[in-house]
C-alpha positions in Angstrom: 132.4 88.2 285.1 133.5 91.1 282.8 131.2 90.1 279.9 128.1 90.1 282.1 129.1 93.5 283.6 129.6 95.0 280.1 126.3 93.7 278.8 124.3 94.7 281.9 125.4 98.4 281.6 124.1 100.9 279.1 127.1 100.7 276.7 127.1 101.9 273.1 130.1 99.9 272.1 131.5 96.6 273.4 134.8 95.0 272.3 135.2 91.2 272.9 138.4 89.3 272.2 137.5 85.6 271.8 134.7 85.6 274.3 134.1 81.8 274.0 137.5 80.7 275.2 137.1 78.3 278.2 133.3 78.5 278.2 130.9 75.6 278.3 128.0 75.2 276.0 125.5 76.4 278.5 127.3 79.7 279.0 127.8 80.0 275.2 124.0 79.8 274.7 123.3 82.3 277.4 125.9 84.7 275.9 124.3 84.4 272.4 120.9 85.3 273.9 122.2 88.2 275.9 124.1 89.6 272.8 121.0 89.3 270.7 118.9 91.1 273.3 121.3 94.0 274.0 121.1 97.1 272.0 124.7 97.9 271.4 127.4 97.8 268.7 129.5 94.7 269.2 133.1 94.3 267.8 134.6 90.9 268.5 137.3 88.4 267.4 136.2 84.8 267.5 137.3 81.7 265.6 134.0 79.8 266.1 132.1 80.1 262.7 128.7 79.4 264.3 129.1 82.2 266.9 130.0 84.7 264.2 126.7 84.2 262.5 124.4 85.3 265.4 
């Protein structure tokens, strides 16, 4: 998966366009944890209010 690949590399900047489309709740929770643990600048577009607050 491209999101996992982007977060596993040493990136300074990651762009995500609606990363939660077609993802189940388990993957969404894993993605939130991974994003909080990575030390990168994140730019994303997402319509889910809860995700935008992490």
